[in-house]
N, C-alpha and C positions, 0 to 999 in steps of 0.2 A: 836825063843822063847825058854823059859825054859821048861823043861819037865812038870812042874806043871802048865803051861799055863800063868803064870804071867810074865809081862815085868820087867826085872831087874831095880832097881833104883840105881843111882850113889851115892857113898859115897866118902869121902875124900881119902880113901885108896883103891880105886877101881883098879882092874887089867885092862890091855889093852884088854884082852878077854871080860871082862864084859862091858867095854865101847863100844867095837865093837858090841857086841850082842845087847846092848841097842840101839845104833844108827841104826843098821840094822832093828831091830824090829819096832822102831818108824818110820823109813823111809818107811817100808812096810805099816804101818798103814796110814802114810801121803799120800802115793800113792793111797790108796783106795779112798781117797777124791779128790785127784788131778789125777784122773785116766788117763787123756790124757798123762801125763808125763811118764807113763809106757807103752805107745803104740809105734807104728811105723808109719812113713810117708807112705801114699799110693798114694799121689800126692803132688805137690808143696804146696797145701793149705788144704789137708785133712789128718787127723790122724786116724789110726785104733786103737781104744782103746782096744787092744788085751791083756792087762795085762801081757806083756812079761817081764816087769821089767826094771831096769836101770842098767848101768854099775857101780859097786861099787868096788873100789880098795883100798888097804891098803899099806902104805909105812912106812918104818922105816928110820928116818932121824938121822944120826950119830952125832948129836950135840944137844945143848940146844936150845930151842925156843928163849930164850933171845939173844943168839949169832946171830941168823938170823935177829931178829928185830933190834938189835944195828947196825949191818953192813948195813942193808937197810936204816936206818935213817941217818947214817953218810954219806954214799956214794950215796944214792939215787939209789942204785943198783937194777937192774931187776932180779938178781940172785935168790933172796929169793922167788920171785913169781913163778919161774920155779921149785923150790923144792916142793911147795904146789900144783902145777898144771903143770906137765911136758908137753911140747909141743906135744910129741908123742901121748899122750892120748887125749888132747883137740883139736888138729888140724885135727883129723880124720874126713873125709867127712861123713856127715849125709846122709844115703841112706835108702832104704826101709827095710833093715835088721838090721840097727844099732839103738842103744838106743838114745833117744832124750835128756836124762839126764845122766850126768856122775858125779860121786862123788868120791873124794879121801880123805880118812882118813889118816892123817899123824901123826905118833907117834914119839915123841922126847925123847932123852936120859934122860931128866929131868922129864919125866912123862907127860909133856904137850902134847896137841894135836892141830892140825889145820885141818879144813875141807875145801876142795875146791869143788865147785859145778859149773857145767856148764849146761845150758839149751839152747837147740836150739832156735834161734830167730824165727824160724817158729812156735814155740809152745807158746812162751810168751815173754814179755818184762821184763825190770828190775823190774817193780812194781809186776808183776806176780811172778818172782823169789823171791822177798822180802816177798811176802805173803806166798809162799810155805815154805821158810826158817823159818819164824816166826811160822807157824803151826807145822813144824817138830821139831823145838826147844822146843816149848811148850809141844808137845807130849813126847819128851825126858825128859824134866824137870819134868813133872807131869804125868809120866806113870801110866796108869790105872784110872786117874781122868779126864774123858772126859768133865766134866763141865768146867774145867779151860781152855781147849783148844777149846771149841766149837765155840767161836766167831771168831776164825781164819780160820774156814772152808771156802772153796771157794764157790762162787756162780757164775755159768756160765751163760753167757748172754742168751743162748738158753732156760734156765729155766724160764726166764721172758717173753718169746715170746709164743704166742699161738702155740699149737702143730701142727696145719695145716701149719704154716710158715716153719718149718724145715722139715716136712714130705713131703710136696709138692715140695720142692726144691731139694730133693735128686734124 
């Protein structure tokens, strides 16, 4: 966060540092609502919501984003996908000490960015990931205006069950 406590807002002439700060701050805020994402596995089917955070990487890509997109469209090449999400980061085995969510912010020479996100399938499915990404994007877009992003907040199934259901089963 900024020293004044406000989350930075993006403008057309924003620096990569400002973009990184905005995305990290809004990611942190999104994780406060999607708190299992910041936890660790304690068994094959249980997550310790320990607030240990997620893996956040940044990479500088030495070309324009349009060059990658054009090459990918013409050749159907998998090369571009590995720039956004290198196998060395994403193929890491999920164990009790590793993050369940990995994010990579890619900066291009043209000033464009691409964000790659990976969520352990033990934590959620594609719908869960989409919900999380929509919430994070709205927090980034409307930083400080919680009214505009409140409808993207998650609702966990156990919140709908009587407390005796999940307290007795533990």
